[in-house]
Backbone as XML, in Angstrom:
<?xml version="1.0"?>
<chain id="A" units="angstrom">
  <residue number="1" name="MET">
    <atom name="N" x="12.156" y="-0.862" z="-3.248"/>
    <atom name="CA" x="11.371" y="-2.030" z="-2.937"/>
    <atom name="C" x="11.697" y="-3.092" z="-3.967"/>
  </residue>
  <residue number="2" name="ASP">
    <atom name="N" x="12.031" y="-4.271" z="-3.497"/>
    <atom name="CA" x="12.375" y="-5.371" z="-4.386"/>
    <atom name="C" x="11.117" y="-6.120" z="-4.796"/>
  </residue>
  <residue number="3" name="ALA">
    <atom name="N" x="11.150" y="-6.641" z="-6.021"/>
    <atom name="CA" x="10.002" y="-7.402" z="-6.510"/>
    <atom name="C" x="9.759" y="-8.595" z="-5.604"/>
  </residue>
  <residue number="4" name="GLY">
    <atom name="N" x="8.525" y="-8.774" z="-5.205"/>
    <atom name="CA" x="8.149" y="-9.913" z="-4.384"/>
    <atom name="C" x="8.402" y="-9.743" z="-2.903"/>
  </residue>
  <residue number="5" name="GLN">
    <atom name="N" x="9.040" y="-8.664" z="-2.504"/>
    <atom name="CA" x="9.319" y="-8.446" z="-1.092"/>
    <atom name="C" x="8.413" y="-7.338" z="-0.570"/>
  </residue>
  <residue number="6" name="ARG">
    <atom name="N" x="7.479" y="-7.723" z="0.266"/>
    <atom name="CA" x="6.514" y="-6.767" z="0.823"/>
    <atom name="C" x="7.245" y="-5.760" z="1.716"/>
  </residue>
  <residue number="7" name="PRO">
    <atom name="N" x="6.909" y="-4.476" z="1.592"/>
    <atom name="CA" x="7.564" y="-3.483" z="2.450"/>
    <atom name="C" x="7.219" y="-3.708" z="3.923"/>
  </residue>
  <residue number="8" name="GLN">
    <atom name="N" x="8.168" y="-3.431" z="4.778"/>
    <atom name="CA" x="7.965" y="-3.514" z="6.221"/>
    <atom name="C" x="7.819" y="-2.095" z="6.748"/>
  </residue>
  <residue number="9" name="PHE">
    <atom name="N" x="6.730" y="-1.855" z="7.438"/>
    <atom name="CA" x="6.463" y="-0.522" z="7.959"/>
    <atom name="C" x="6.622" y="-0.497" z="9.470"/>
  </residue>
  <residue number="10" name="THR">
    <atom name="N" x="7.128" y="0.614" z="9.982"/>
    <atom name="CA" x="7.209" y="0.820" z="11.416"/>
    <atom name="C" x="5.793" y="0.923" z="11.964"/>
  </residue>
  <residue number="11" name="ARG">
    <atom name="N" x="5.562" y="0.282" z="13.086"/>
    <atom name="CA" x="4.239" y="0.342" z="13.706"/>
    <atom name="C" x="4.212" y="1.458" z="14.738"/>
  </residue>
  <residue number="12" name="THR">
    <atom name="N" x="3.129" y="2.206" z="14.715"/>
    <atom name="CA" x="2.954" y="3.289" z="15.669"/>
    <atom name="C" x="2.162" y="2.774" z="16.864"/>
  </residue>
  <residue number="13" name="ARG">
    <atom name="N" x="2.220" y="3.485" z="17.939"/>
    <atom name="CA" x="1.406" y="3.127" z="19.104"/>
    <atom name="C" x="0.713" y="4.364" z="19.681"/>
  </residue>
  <residue number="14" name="TYR">
    <atom name="N" x="1.483" y="5.385" z="19.982"/>
    <atom name="CA" x="0.908" y="6.579" z="20.594"/>
    <atom name="C" x="0.884" y="7.766" z="19.638"/>
  </residue>
  <residue number="15" name="ALA">
    <atom name="N" x="1.141" y="7.502" z="18.391"/>
    <atom name="CA" x="1.043" y="8.514" z="17.342"/>
    <atom name="C" x="0.041" y="7.983" z="16.316"/>
  </residue>
  <residue number="16" name="PRO">
    <atom name="N" x="-0.585" y="8.857" z="15.561"/>
    <atom name="CA" x="-1.545" y="8.362" z="14.574"/>
    <atom name="C" x="-0.860" y="7.486" z="13.535"/>
  </residue>
  <residue number="17" name="GLY">
    <atom name="N" x="-1.557" y="6.456" z="13.120"/>
    <atom name="CA" x="-1.033" y="5.554" z="12.103"/>
    <atom name="C" x="-2.159" y="5.062" z="11.218"/>
  </residue>
  <residue number="18" name="TYR">
    <atom name="N" x="-1.790" y="4.547" z="10.048"/>
    <atom name="CA" x="-2.789" y="3.977" z="9.147"/>
    <atom name="C" x="-3.200" y="2.607" z="9.661"/>
  </residue>
  <residue number="19" name="ARG">
    <atom name="N" x="-4.469" y="2.309" z="9.533"/>
    <atom name="CA" x="-5.014" y="1.029" z="9.988"/>
    <atom name="C" x="-4.334" y="-0.112" z="9.226"/>
  </residue>
  <residue number="20" name="ILE">
    <atom name="N" x="-3.716" y="-1.027" z="9.964"/>
    <atom name="CA" x="-2.882" y="-2.077" z="9.394"/>
    <atom name="C" x="-3.646" y="-2.938" z="8.396"/>
  </residue>
  <residue number="21" name="GLY">
    <atom name="N" x="-4.839" y="-3.381" z="8.744"/>
    <atom name="CA" x="-5.607" y="-4.247" z="7.852"/>
    <atom name="C" x="-5.954" y="-3.588" z="6.530"/>
  </residue>
  <residue number="22" name="ASP">
    <atom name="N" x="-6.267" y="-2.297" z="6.580"/>
    <atom name="CA" x="-6.595" y="-1.564" z="5.352"/>
    <atom name="C" x="-5.379" y="-1.484" z="4.430"/>
  </residue>
  <residue number="23" name="VAL">
    <atom name="N" x="-4.237" y="-1.145" z="5.008"/>
    <atom name="CA" x="-3.007" y="-1.021" z="4.209"/>
    <atom name="C" x="-2.627" y="-2.373" z="3.623"/>
  </residue>
  <residue number="24" name="ASP">
    <atom name="N" x="-2.621" y="-3.417" z="4.440"/>
    <atom name="CA" x="-2.231" y="-4.749" z="3.961"/>
    <atom name="C" x="-3.136" y="-5.228" z="2.831"/>
  </residue>
  <residue number="25" name="ALA">
    <atom name="N" x="-4.435" y="-5.028" z="2.967"/>
    <atom name="CA" x="-5.369" y="-5.471" z="1.930"/>
    <atom name="C" x="-5.135" y="-4.719" z="0.623"/>
  </residue>
  <residue number="26" name="PHE">
    <atom name="N" x="-4.904" y="-3.424" z="0.705"/>
    <atom name="CA" x="-4.681" y="-2.648" z="-0.512"/>
    <atom name="C" x="-3.368" y="-3.040" z="-1.168"/>
  </residue>
  <residue number="27" name="ILE">
    <atom name="N" x="-2.316" y="-3.204" z="-0.389"/>
    <atom name="CA" x="-1.025" y="-3.579" z="-0.967"/>
    <atom name="C" x="-1.101" y="-4.974" z="-1.579"/>
  </residue>
  <residue number="28" name="ASP">
    <atom name="N" x="-1.871" y="-5.879" z="-0.991"/>
    <atom name="CA" x="-2.080" y="-7.194" z="-1.614"/>
    <atom name="C" x="-2.663" y="-7.032" z="-3.014"/>
  </residue>
  <residue number="29" name="ARG">
    <atom name="N" x="-3.663" y="-6.152" z="-3.152"/>
    <atom name="CA" x="-4.273" y="-5.925" z="-4.468"/>
    <atom name="C" x="-3.295" y="-5.299" z="-5.454"/>
  </residue>
  <residue number="30" name="VAL">
    <atom name="N" x="-2.488" y="-4.347" z="-4.970"/>
    <atom name="CA" x="-1.497" y="-3.708" z="-5.847"/>
    <atom name="C" x="-0.486" y="-4.742" z="-6.320"/>
  </residue>
  <residue number="31" name="GLU">
    <atom name="N" x="0.021" y="-5.540" z="-5.396"/>
    <atom name="CA" x="1.031" y="-6.541" z="-5.766"/>
    <atom name="C" x="0.444" y="-7.616" z="-6.672"/>
  </residue>
  <residue number="32" name="ALA">
    <atom name="N" x="-0.829" y="-7.929" z="-6.511"/>
    <atom name="CA" x="-1.480" y="-8.882" z="-7.411"/>
    <atom name="C" x="-1.552" y="-8.296" z="-8.826"/>
  </residue>
  <residue number="33" name="THR">
    <atom name="N" x="-1.862" y="-7.011" z="-8.929"/>
    <atom name="CA" x="-1.904" y="-6.353" z="-10.235"/>
    <atom name="C" x="-0.535" y="-6.376" z="-10.887"/>
  </residue>
  <residue number="34" name="LEU">
    <atom name="N" x="0.507" y="-6.233" z="-10.089"/>
    <atom name="CA" x="1.877" y="-6.243" z="-10.605"/>
    <atom name="C" x="2.383" y="-7.660" z="-10.883"/>
  </residue>
  <residue number="35" name="GLY">
    <atom name="N" x="1.567" y="-8.667" z="-10.579"/>
    <atom name="CA" x="1.952" y="-10.052" z="-10.840"/>
    <atom name="C" x="2.846" y="-10.659" z="-9.776"/>
  </residue>
  <residue number="36" name="LEU">
    <atom name="N" x="2.885" y="-10.052" z="-8.599"/>
    <atom name="CA" x="3.753" y="-10.534" z="-7.530"/>
    <atom name="C" x="3.059" y="-11.547" z="-6.628"/>
  </residue>
  <residue number="37" name="ARG">
    <atom name="N" x="1.750" y="-11.684" z="-6.771"/>
    <atom name="CA" x="0.960" y="-12.653" z="-6.005"/>
    <atom name="C" x="-0.311" y="-12.922" z="-6.791"/>
  </residue>
  <residue number="38" name="PRO">
    <atom name="N" x="-1.020" y="-13.990" z="-6.464"/>
    <atom name="CA" x="-2.254" y="-14.294" z="-7.208"/>
    <atom name="C" x="-3.283" y="-13.173" z="-7.068"/>
  </residue>
  <residue number="39" name="ARG">
    <atom name="N" x="-3.967" y="-12.896" z="-8.170"/>
    <atom name="CA" x="-4.980" y="-11.840" z="-8.153"/>
    <atom name="C" x="-6.308" y="-12.407" z="-7.670"/>
  </residue>
  <residue number="40" name="PHE">
    <atom name="N" x="-6.975" y="-11.669" z="-6.794"/>
    <atom name="CA" x="-8.245" y="-12.104" z="-6.243"/>
    <atom name="C" x="-9.330" y="-11.059" z="-6.428"/>
  </residue>
  <residue number="41" name="GLY">
    <atom name="N" x="-9.023" y="-9.963" z="-7.069"/>
    <atom name="CA" x="-9.991" y="-8.893" z="-7.264"/>
    <atom name="C" x="-9.630" y="-8.096" z="-8.495"/>
  </residue>
  <residue number="42" name="PRO">
    <atom name="N" x="-10.322" y="-7.001" z="-8.706"/>
    <atom name="CA" x="-10.027" y="-6.181" z="-9.880"/>
    <atom name="C" x="-8.630" y="-5.570" z="-9.775"/>
  </residue>
  <residue number="43" name="PRO">
    <atom name="N" x="-8.001" y="-5.306" z="-10.932"/>
    <atom name="CA" x="-6.676" y="-4.694" z="-10.901"/>
    <atom name="C" x="-6.722" y="-3.289" z="-10.312"/>
  </residue>
  <residue number="44" name="VAL">
    <atom name="N" x="-5.588" y="-2.861" z="-9.823"/>
    <atom name="CA" x="-5.432" y="-1.521" z="-9.249"/>
    <atom name="C" x="-4.643" y="-0.686" z="-10.246"/>
  </residue>
  <residue number="45" name="THR">
    <atom name="N" x="-5.076" y="0.523" z="-10.469"/>
    <atom name="CA" x="-4.363" y="1.417" z="-11.379"/>
    <atom name="C" x="-3.512" y="2.406" z="-10.575"/>
  </residue>
  <residue number="46" name="ALA">
    <atom name="N" x="-2.627" y="3.087" z="-11.279"/>
    <atom name="CA" x="-1.822" y="4.129" z="-10.635"/>
    <atom name="C" x="-2.731" y="5.212" z="-10.068"/>
  </residue>
  <residue number="47" name="ALA">
    <atom name="N" x="-3.836" y="5.501" z="-10.758"/>
    <atom name="CA" x="-4.786" y="6.502" z="-10.271"/>
    <atom name="C" x="-5.447" y="6.040" z="-8.971"/>
  </residue>
  <residue number="48" name="ASP">
    <atom name="N" x="-5.724" y="4.730" z="-8.853"/>
    <atom name="CA" x="-6.292" y="4.192" z="-7.610"/>
    <atom name="C" x="-5.329" y="4.403" z="-6.450"/>
  </residue>
  <residue number="49" name="VAL">
    <atom name="N" x="-4.055" y="4.167" z="-6.698"/>
    <atom name="CA" x="-3.045" y="4.348" z="-5.654"/>
    <atom name="C" x="-2.979" y="5.815" z="-5.259"/>
  </residue>
  <residue number="50" name="HIS">
    <atom name="N" x="-3.059" y="6.696" z="-6.238"/>
    <atom name="CA" x="-3.005" y="8.134" z="-5.958"/>
    <atom name="C" x="-4.185" y="8.581" z="-5.092"/>
  </residue>
  <residue number="51" name="ARG">
    <atom name="N" x="-5.354" y="7.965" z="-5.306"/>
    <atom name="CA" x="-6.574" y="8.386" z="-4.607"/>
    <atom name="C" x="-6.819" y="7.690" z="-3.271"/>
  </residue>
  <residue number="52" name="VAL">
    <atom name="N" x="-6.126" y="6.593" z="-2.998"/>
    <atom name="CA" x="-6.445" y="5.814" z="-1.799"/>
    <atom name="C" x="-6.234" y="6.641" z="-0.528"/>
  </residue>
  <residue number="53" name="GLN">
    <atom name="N" x="-7.136" y="6.449" z="0.422"/>
    <atom name="CA" x="-7.027" y="7.086" z="1.734"/>
    <atom name="C" x="-7.274" y="6.007" z="2.780"/>
  </residue>
  <residue number="54" name="PHE">
    <atom name="N" x="-6.436" y="5.978" z="3.786"/>
    <atom name="CA" x="-6.565" y="4.992" z="4.849"/>
    <atom name="C" x="-7.054" y="5.655" z="6.126"/>
  </residue>
  <residue number="55" name="ARG">
    <atom name="N" x="-7.812" y="4.906" z="6.886"/>
    <atom name="CA" x="-8.279" y="5.411" z="8.183"/>
    <atom name="C" x="-7.101" y="5.504" z="9.143"/>
  </residue>
  <residue number="56" name="LEU">
    <atom name="N" x="-7.098" y="6.550" z="9.942"/>
    <atom name="CA" x="-6.084" y="6.720" z="10.973"/>
    <atom name="C" x="-6.563" y="6.079" z="12.268"/>
  </residue>
  <residue number="57" name="VAL">
    <atom name="N" x="-5.644" y="5.438" z="12.972"/>
    <atom name="CA" x="-5.949" y="4.884" z="14.286"/>
    <atom name="C" x="-5.112" y="5.629" z="15.315"/>
  </residue>
  <residue number="58" name="TRP">
    <atom name="N" x="-5.663" y="5.760" z="16.503"/>
    <atom name="CA" x="-5.006" y="6.419" z="17.625"/>
    <atom name="C" x="-5.000" y="5.445" z="18.788"/>
  </residue>
  <residue number="59" name="LEU">
    <atom name="N" x="-3.949" y="5.473" z="19.576"/>
    <atom name="CA" x="-3.837" y="4.656" z="20.786"/>
    <atom name="C" x="-3.934" y="3.162" z="20.520"/>
  </residue>
  <residue number="60" name="ARG">
    <atom name="N" x="-3.718" y="2.745" z="19.305"/>
    <atom name="CA" x="-3.531" y="1.335" z="18.986"/>
    <atom name="C" x="-2.574" y="1.272" z="17.817"/>
  </residue>
  <residue number="61" name="ARG">
    <atom name="N" x="-2.080" y="0.120" z="17.551"/>
    <atom name="CA" x="-1.026" y="-0.001" z="16.542"/>
    <atom name="C" x="-1.535" y="0.293" z="15.137"/>
  </residue>
  <residue number="62" name="GLY">
    <atom name="N" x="-0.716" y="1.038" z="14.415"/>
    <atom name="CA" x="-0.974" y="1.343" z="13.011"/>
    <atom name="C" x="0.365" y="1.396" z="12.297"/>
  </residue>
  <residue number="63" name="TYR">
    <atom name="N" x="0.339" y="1.630" z="11.012"/>
    <atom name="CA" x="1.573" y="1.788" z="10.240"/>
    <atom name="C" x="1.933" y="3.266" z="10.146"/>
  </residue>
  <residue number="64" name="ASP">
    <atom name="N" x="3.226" y="3.541" z="10.181"/>
    <atom name="CA" x="3.723" y="4.904" z="10.034"/>
    <atom name="C" x="3.241" y="5.471" z="8.692"/>
  </residue>
  <residue number="65" name="PRO">
    <atom name="N" x="2.421" y="6.520" z="8.715"/>
    <atom name="CA" x="1.869" y="7.056" z="7.468"/>
    <atom name="C" x="2.923" y="7.511" z="6.457"/>
  </residue>
  <residue number="66" name="ARG">
    <atom name="N" x="4.004" y="8.085" z="6.945"/>
    <atom name="CA" x="5.048" y="8.569" z="6.031"/>
    <atom name="C" x="5.667" y="7.411" z="5.243"/>
  </residue>
  <residue number="67" name="GLU">
    <atom name="N" x="5.935" y="6.298" z="5.918"/>
    <atom name="CA" x="6.530" y="5.135" z="5.253"/>
    <atom name="C" x="5.561" y="4.518" z="4.254"/>
  </residue>
  <residue number="68" name="VAL">
    <atom name="N" x="4.298" y="4.423" z="4.637"/>
    <atom name="CA" x="3.290" y="3.872" z="3.728"/>
    <atom name="C" x="3.158" y="4.760" z="2.496"/>
  </residue>
  <residue number="69" name="ASP">
    <atom name="N" x="3.100" y="6.066" z="2.692"/>
    <atom name="CA" x="2.970" y="6.990" z="1.568"/>
    <atom name="C" x="4.152" y="6.878" z="0.614"/>
  </residue>
  <residue number="70" name="GLN">
    <atom name="N" x="5.358" y="6.684" z="1.142"/>
    <atom name="CA" x="6.543" y="6.518" z="0.290"/>
    <atom name="C" x="6.436" y="5.232" z="-0.524"/>
  </residue>
  <residue number="71" name="ALA">
    <atom name="N" x="5.986" y="4.158" z="0.094"/>
    <atom name="CA" x="5.812" y="2.890" z="-0.623"/>
    <atom name="C" x="4.735" y="3.035" z="-1.701"/>
  </residue>
  <residue number="72" name="LEU">
    <atom name="N" x="3.655" y="3.732" z="-1.384"/>
    <atom name="CA" x="2.591" y="3.929" z="-2.367"/>
    <atom name="C" x="3.081" y="4.751" z="-3.555"/>
  </residue>
  <residue number="73" name="ASP">
    <atom name="N" x="3.943" y="5.727" z="-3.316"/>
    <atom name="CA" x="4.513" y="6.499" z="-4.422"/>
    <atom name="C" x="5.278" y="5.580" z="-5.366"/>
  </residue>
  <residue number="74" name="ARG">
    <atom name="N" x="6.037" y="4.651" z="-4.803"/>
    <atom name="CA" x="6.810" y="3.709" z="-5.632"/>
    <atom name="C" x="5.872" y="2.762" z="-6.382"/>
  </residue>
  <residue number="75" name="TYR">
    <atom name="N" x="4.833" y="2.265" z="-5.702"/>
    <atom name="CA" x="3.866" y="1.402" z="-6.381"/>
    <atom name="C" x="3.176" y="2.156" z="-7.520"/>
  </residue>
  <residue number="76" name="GLN">
    <atom name="N" x="2.828" y="3.407" z="-7.294"/>
    <atom name="CA" x="2.183" y="4.209" z="-8.329"/>
    <atom name="C" x="3.092" y="4.318" z="-9.548"/>
  </residue>
  <residue number="77" name="GLU">
    <atom name="N" x="4.362" y="4.543" z="-9.292"/>
    <atom name="CA" x="5.339" y="4.640" z="-10.373"/>
    <atom name="C" x="5.438" y="3.320" z="-11.143"/>
  </residue>
  <residue number="78" name="LEU">
    <atom name="N" x="5.521" y="2.199" z="-10.421"/>
    <atom name="CA" x="5.615" y="0.885" z="-11.065"/>
    <atom name="C" x="4.375" y="0.578" z="-11.901"/>
  </residue>
  <residue number="79" name="LEU">
    <atom name="N" x="3.206" y="0.878" z="-11.369"/>
    <atom name="CA" x="1.974" y="0.632" z="-12.107"/>
    <atom name="C" x="1.932" y="1.477" z="-13.382"/>
  </residue>
  <residue number="80" name="GLY">
    <atom name="N" x="2.348" y="2.726" z="-13.291"/>
    <atom name="CA" x="2.389" y="3.591" z="-14.469"/>
    <atom name="C" x="3.352" y="3.060" z="-15.522"/>
  </residue>
  <residue number="81" name="GLU">
    <atom name="N" x="4.525" y="2.592" z="-15.085"/>
    <atom name="CA" x="5.517" y="2.047" z="-16.013"/>
    <atom name="C" x="4.991" y="0.810" z="-16.733"/>
  </residue>
  <residue number="82" name="ARG">
    <atom name="N" x="4.139" y="0.054" z="-16.072"/>
    <atom name="CA" x="3.613" y="-1.201" z="-16.643"/>
    <atom name="C" x="2.277" y="-1.013" z="-17.350"/>
  </residue>
  <residue number="83" name="GLY">
    <atom name="N" x="1.863" y="0.229" z="-17.501"/>
    <atom name="CA" x="0.661" y="0.494" z="-18.271"/>
    <atom name="C" x="-0.642" y="0.455" z="-17.490"/>
  </residue>
  <residue number="84" name="TRP">
    <atom name="N" x="-0.562" y="0.401" z="-16.168"/>
    <atom name="CA" x="-1.761" y="0.392" z="-15.333"/>
    <atom name="C" x="-2.037" y="1.813" z="-14.854"/>
  </residue>
  <residue number="85" name="SER">
    <atom name="N" x="-2.257" y="2.719" z="-15.782"/>
    <atom name="CA" x="-2.494" y="4.103" z="-15.434"/>
    <atom name="C" x="-3.876" y="4.226" z="-14.874"/>
  </residue>
</chain>
């Protein structure tokens, strides 16, 4: 994942997926903590990323959970490297 470039996730339709709004809002907060966008709330720690759980949606569009989880692993690593444990 490149700095400043938001990850693009495959959207699901007939398979379970993470609720798009929940994922987007959380990633906005993570990227704000990393200094990639203006901060509007409390910082996110690597532990917060590890603990986050998103609601699953069925029969409507969501994000592919596997892709989101991979991106979150990278964000967790970046936050840890920058001292946001």
